[in-house]
N, C-alpha and C positions, 0 to 999 in steps of 0.2 A: 504493499500500499504505500502510495506517495504521501510524505508529510505535508500538512497544509498550514498556512499561517492561521493563528487562532487566538482567541482571547485566553489570558492566564491571569491567576492571582499569585502574588509573591508570597512564598512560604519562608524564605531565609534570604539574607543579604550578606555578601562576603567582600570585605575590603572597601569600605566606604570612607568618606571624608577626604583627607589630604593624601590619600593612597593613590596609586595608579587605578584607573577605572576597574571595577571588580566584576563579580558575577552574581547571579541570583539563582535560587532553586524556585521553580514555580509549578503550580497545579494547573492543568488544562481545565478550563470551566465548562466546556460543552462535552458532556459524556458521550462515550461510544454507544451506539444503538444497533441492535440486531434486527433481523427481518420482521420479527413480530412485536417490536417496540420495547423490549427489555433493554434497560441502561446499565452500563458498567462505567465507573469513574476511571479516568486514566491515572497512571502512576505519576509520581513527581519527577519533573525534568530537572536535572541538577547541572549547575555550572554554566548557565547561559550568560555570556557577556551582555552587559547592559549598556545603554546609550548615555553618554555624557556630552553635553554640547561643549566641544573643545576645538581650539585652533592652535597648533604649536604648543606653547607653554601656558596658554591662557584657557581657563575653563570656567563655565558656570556650573558650580557643584550643587546638585540637588538630586542626591542618590535616592533610589527607591527605598520604600519601607515596607515591612511585613504587612500584608493586606492590601497593598496597591493592586490595582487591575491595569494590565497592560496587554501588549501583543507579542506572541512569539512569531518571529520571522524565521522560516525554516530554509536553510541554505541547500542548495542542490548537491554538494559534495561534502565529504568528511572534512571538518575544519579543525580537528583536534590538534594537528601539527601547527597550524597558524596560531591557535589559542596558546599553546605552551611556549612558542618561541616569539610570538608577536612580530613575526617577519614572514616573508614569502616562503611557502613550502609546498611539497607535494601533498595530496590527500593522505590521511593517515591510514585509509583502507579504501576498499571499493564501494563502501556504503554510499547510498544516494538518498536524497529527500527524507532524511530521518529526523525525528523530533530532537534527538540529542545534538543535532547540529543547528540549534536554533540561536537567535539573538533576541534580547529583550528590549522592547520600546515601551515606556511607561506613559501613564497619564490618561487612560481611557476609563470612562464611567466612574471615576472617583467622586467622593463628596466634595463640597466647596472647600477651599483651603482656608485655614485659620491664621497661617503665617505665609507671607508672600512678598515679592517685590514685582513691580510692573506697572503698566499704565492702566488707570481706572478713569476712563473719560480722557480728558487731556492733561490729567495730572499724573505724576509718577509717585507711586506709594511704596514705602518700605514698612511692613509690619511684622514684628517678631515678638515672642514671649521673652526672648533673651536680651542680652546687650547688643547694641548696634556698634560694631567695631570698624574703624577705617584704619587700615595699616598701609600707609603710603609714604613715599619719600617727600612728597609734596602735596598739598591740597588746596584747591581754589574752590570757594563756595560763594 
């Protein structure tokens, strides 16, 4: 069976914060179904790299949290060698279109945020429950 892109819920997050972009363990949300309508949940997909908006050494860090809903994008070939080396590599096997070769993109069907930064109308807002820290060599306000 060819793996398909699908909605998933985050079960665990590995290497968040100021670490290199990490991985998530996710649960596929739409169950498998047989010909007479009986459903069976999928197992957990482990170690899917997640998206961080990043260009060179600059990044917007907003790592996924347990419970988030996102999409698993399934690659056509085995990406295990690329994941382990973070470089170009041959496929790790002849596996094709397998859920284990997925990537996680978050932010679908989640609740309204309580902490955020961004434009609300024509104004830019920063709302946080913690301290707002500016760490810069120079700052013009």
